[in-house]
C-alpha positions, 0 to 999 in steps of 0.5 A: 171347640171342634166344629169340623170332624170327619169319620170314615164316612167321608168316603176314601178320606176318613179312617175311623168310625163315628164312635171312635171319634167320640172315644177320641173326644172323651180322651181329650176332655171334649164335651161338645163335638161336631161331626161334619163328613165330606158331602155325606150324612151317613154317620149323623144319626148314630153319632147323635145316638151314641153321643149320649153314652159319652155325655158329649153334646153332638152337633151335626153338619156337612163339610161341603167340597168340590173334588175334595177342595174345601168350600164351607162347613154347614152346621145344623142349629136344630132339626130343621137346619139339618133338613135344610143342609140335607135338601141342599146336599141332596139336590146337588147330589141328584143333579150331579152338579158342583156346589156353588163357591158361596153358600145359599141362605140357610135359615136354621144352619150356620156356615163356616168358611175356612179362612183360606177360602175367604181370602181366595174369594176376597169375601168381605160381606157375611150374613148373620149365620156366616163365619170365618174358621181358623185352624191352629196352623192358621193362627199366624196367618190371621195375625197378619190378615185384615180379617182379624178385625172381624172379631164377631165373625171368627171361630175355631175351625180345627179339622179332625181327620187323624188320630196318629201317623198310621191313620194319616198313612191310611188316609193317603192310601185311600186318597190314592185309591180314590184318585186311581193313581200311584201313591207317589203321584198323589198331589197335596191338594187331594190329601189332608194336612197331618195337623188335622188332629184332636188335642185336649181342650185346655191345649186348644184354649192355650193356642187361641189365648190371644184371640179370646173372642174367637173362643167365645164365638165358637162356644156361642155356636156350640150353645146355639146348636141343639139337635136330637132324635128319639132313639128310646125303646118305645118311640113312635114309628116314623113310617106313614101313619095312615093309609086312608088319612085317618086311623079310624078309616084304616081300622075299618078298611082292614077289617072289611078286607079280611071279611071279604077274603075270608071265604076265599081262603077258608070256604068253611072257616072253623072257630079256630080261624075266626078266633085267630083272626080276631086276636090278630086284628085286635093286636094289630090295631092296638099296636098301630100297625094297620097302615103297614098292612094296608100299604103292603096290601096296596102294593100287592093289589097293584101287582095283581092288577098287572098280572105280576107273580109274587111271593110274600115271605118273612115273619109276615107269613105267620099272620092270618091277616097277611094270608087273607090280604093275599100278601102271603100264600102260607096258611098259618093255621095249617103250619101252626105258625107262631104269631107272637114271633110276628107281633107281640105287645112287647114289640115296638117295630112293625111286622116284617114282610119280604115280598119277592117279585120277578126280577122283570117286574120289580122295577115297575113295582118300585116305580109304583111305590115312589109314585103312590106314596109321598115320602119314599126312598131306598134304604142305603147300605155301605160296601166296605173294604174286604181283604181281597179288594183292599189288597188289590186296590193297595197293590195298584197304589204301590205299583205292584204287577198284577200277578203279584197282586193276585198271589197276595189277594189269594193268600198265596204267600209266606209273610216272612219272605215278603219284601217291605212293599208287599208287607205294607200292602198286607199291613194296610189292607188289614187296617182299611178292612171294614172301612166303607168304600162306597154307598150302595142300595140295600137289597130290598129295603124301601122307606115310606115315611110320614115326614120328608126323609131329609129330616134324617139324612141326605139322599143320593140318586144312584143309577137306578134312579130312585133317591137313596138315604145315607144310612142302613137298616139298623140305624133306620130301625133305631130311629123308628123307620121300618123298611118295606122289603121289595125283592127281585128274584129269577125263580118267579120269572122262570115259573111265569115264563115256563107257563107261557112256553108250555101253553105254546108248546103243549096247548092241549095239556096247559090247563093247570093252576100253578097256585094249586099248592095243596094238590102239589103237596100230595103229588107222588111224582113231585115228592119223589123228585124231592126224595131223590134230590133230582131238583136241578133248576128248581127254586132253592132246592137245586144246590149241591148242599140242598141235594145232599141234605134232601138225600140224607133226610129222604124228605118226601113231603111239604113240612119236611121241605119247610124244615130243610129250607131253614136247616140248610142255612149257614148257622144251623150247619155251623152249630152242628145242629144240621147233622144232629137233625139228620141223626134224629130224623133217622133215630127215634131213640136219639130224639129222646136225649133232647132236654124235655123243655127243648123237646116240648118247645120244638117237638116237630123238629126233635128239640132242635132250633131250626127257625127264628121263632125257636130263638124266641121260644127258647129265650122266653120259656127255657131262659125265662127272658121277656118276649121283648128281651127275646126279640132283642136276642134274635135281632142281635144275632145279625152282624152289626147289632151283635156288638151293641150293649143291649145285646150283650146285656141280654146275653148275660141275662140269658146265661144267668137265668139258665144258671138260676133255673139250675141247668148244668153248665154243659147244657147252658153252653150247648143251648147258647151255642145253638142260639149264637151260631144260627139265629142271625142266619135262620129263617122264620118258619113262615119264610121257609114255608113261603120258599117251600111253596115256590119250590113246589111250584117249580118242582111241579113244572120240572116233573111234568114239563121239564124241557119247557121249564129248563128253557124258561130257566135259561131265558132268566139267566139260569140259577145256581149253575152255569147255563151249560148245565141246564142244557146238559140236563135238557139233553139228559131228559130227551131234548135235541139242542139246535144251535142259533139260526138266523131264520129260526132263533129268536133273542131268547131260547125257544122250544118246539116239541123236544127241539130247543132252539138256542136264542141269539142271546147265547152269543156272547159277542153279538151286539143286542142292537144287531140282534134286534135289527135281524129280528125286526127285519125278519118279522117284517120281511120274512125269512132270509133266503141266502147270505146275499139276501141277508147282506142286502137287508141287514146293516151289519159289520164284518165282525158281527156277521162273522160271529153268526157264520162261525156258529153256523147260523147260516146253515140253511144255505147248505154252504160250508162256513169257511166258504160263507166267511170268504163271501162275507169278507169279499161282499162287505169289504170291511164296512157295514152294509147300508140298511134299507127300510123298504125292500130294494127294487133293484138288488145290488149284483154281487160277484160270485167266487170260485172257492176250493172245497172247504171242510169243518171238523167236529173238534173245530166246531167245539172250539167255535162254540166255546168261543161263542157260548162259553162251552161246547154243546158236545161237552168237554170230554171229546176235546181231552188231549188224552181220553179217559183211562177208565169208564167209571161213572157216578152210577157205580159209586155204591159198588165202591163204598168204603173203597177207592175209585179212579174217576173223571169229573167236569167241575160244575160247582165248588164251595170253598170253606174252612175247618174249625182250625182255619184251614182251607177245604172244599166241596166239589160237584162234578159231571162224569163222562156219561153226564151223571153228577157226583160229589166230592170232599177235598180236605185241607191236606189234599186242597193244599197239595192239589189246588183246583184251577177252575172249570175243567175236567179232573181225574180224581182218586179217592175213597167213596164214603156213604152217610144216610145213603148219600155217596161222596168221594173223599179226594186223595188225588185230583189232577186237572186234565189238558185239552187238545190244542185249538185246531183252528190255530194249529 
């Protein structure tokens, strides 16, 4: 009887999930139910999947509305009807246009107009598939309406949006958030009626008892709607089935490509290589994954033709076929990669490739995929309300001032002292947490389907310009659609740009092969950088956590870096296994304490689970699960899948099997905790190996061409740290930093010898259009000779030229910047100059002004740079209100081991975390006054007493502790230092 139900995918409208809706129907003895979210189909597939568990017949459709004003409900009679509705919804979504007041003709879908809409339209004629919907509250209206004579057209349309008053309150708050208005000003037209609730089946029959024909019509529609998708384990893939057009041609092409590339990868292939290749080809063919490989190969081939850098990673790096096709650069034979993690006869889903491209090239790769293949869409994801965001939105809705909202969002309050309104913000922020806020794009997933994707959902057209489905990767996999992962990263762009810069700055030594990884692995200079953790700016190994790990492990080889790349992941650290790995690295006897089976399975990592494959190994060989069950366990460790029945069943079987094997309870508990805590975060070994390859490439550049590499890093948006840290590193390595100049600077930063010329891109308030105008004119007409010459040639406002003058971009004139500012104000007179496309024959005569001698101080320059760049090139220590009281440095920490030190540090990185008991603590990384890095640990008591207040210089007092030769300070006292007042305004 319920043909119009909403889940929380009716964005900023609904308040509970599609599974909650099914639970509600079960409680009310409802056997057939329609999910019709507002202009959205996100929940439809999972609704159908879950409905079988509740023994409820699912109907799906769309509640079409303009600005949340009801128009009509579309219900799919079958799968074709669902596609029709999705086509219609998608067209209007893509074109950003309103739906028409009356529905178009649908062949396989019903249309139900709310009775109020019929009255307002004065609609008298209805197609065969069109009906009039009446809710419980509209029964009395029907009695007095002429529409009651249209007996064959009337159906029950009782919307369901709420379960209780709390849902209704949350709904009103969501509507206020959506409209960006105070709750008190929310109009009734923007909210649902509290009557939109579900009642038991027999009660709704009673309500409509005098109109039995309405009940019959409603039941008839329910009977005529049947929709289903295959969610079984062994379902066929819905991805594009062939690359060439036939399976036979695909199989032949894949084998030919492998044979063609075999000698490139293995000049003298051993029998082991040939056997592995044959094994993989046989299994890939048997599992019908050939087209998946060929599609990835086609994408890579296009990238190669364009000269794009890429890295193939993920579990796909376990495959020799992927290695031969150049999808990855990781040799699975060298690393003894576990092929069964990638493909096994129990695995129904195709292999998983993650292909990273430069962030500059990714858009073109995506465009190519959409043009090359027929049925393509980006995978969707939903951004949900989190605590901080929910508090901020609700605080605004309740009209709280910003400073109070800030305190609430940071958790800086005592709940018992809050007033009623503040408590409501906290209560309802907890209620809306986890509710979808808006549709976004998956970080990398692209779907390439055999059939039109509107068979499965509607699509949106986000600003990037590519259609995006309404569901996420979990639902896609349930359905049998498996994503292609195309990612963008800055590390590859840094490598490519660095090579270009090296060829320009040092052409005599630029003849090297950046893909000669085997040489890099043996290079002592590179391995020393890893061992000493001097990896700033290098891909994946520059963070404080990684620097700490490498220092403790004393890693100096490729395989060690591969392991470190996965050990650093959150789950391994959380389980305590990162620390255990470090202990076993240094203590041979400790390794022997591992269970013999664990040690045998993971001898290379001392019996500790480090990679995703280890989960499968342990589940299969230790807990005696099938490979299929083991893969369910691996997948189940990630977020949404963990709550599923399949995962819970496998978890139970894991523990029971271990008991049956006779393992001690303590051992079972220990092993399960390892599995449960890190599997969703850990990398496949091939994935870590791919990361390590890119790390070695960037480490090579850092070792031999550090300044050029740092310039490339800056030009690509930096890395883990802020740009100032990379400029500081360049200075420490001998560079001279030149501030922007209109005659020498380009848009990006450049380097000549050891001089780094900052680009105009660093000026935060300089318009890109102004930059382009300056550079275009300079390229066409040569350098600027004076301020007058610049003003004659460039159309620019006084605000924009002031930015350039203040940062001394006109220093070639040898005039003081204050003098130049006076001249600019007089000569531009507040209005932009006229731009001339050709050199002026007669230059405008400009008045010369006699000005007093003006001077600029070093401190004034520092504050100008903070305003222009976000930091002073000379560093912050020179502008401290009180100079440091000591000269202690990071290089002296070893002298203070187990002693207390008083030291000054400029905060460059901060990681906030929580102890096992939920208390807040932090890890801080600082630069001392001599430019050296040191690390700190701020435990809860100190964190609570001395709250760090963002970027700045702190005076730190604490105890120096050492673990495996890694030194850090356990902070006892930390106080932020003041800067001098800005001399420009004093």
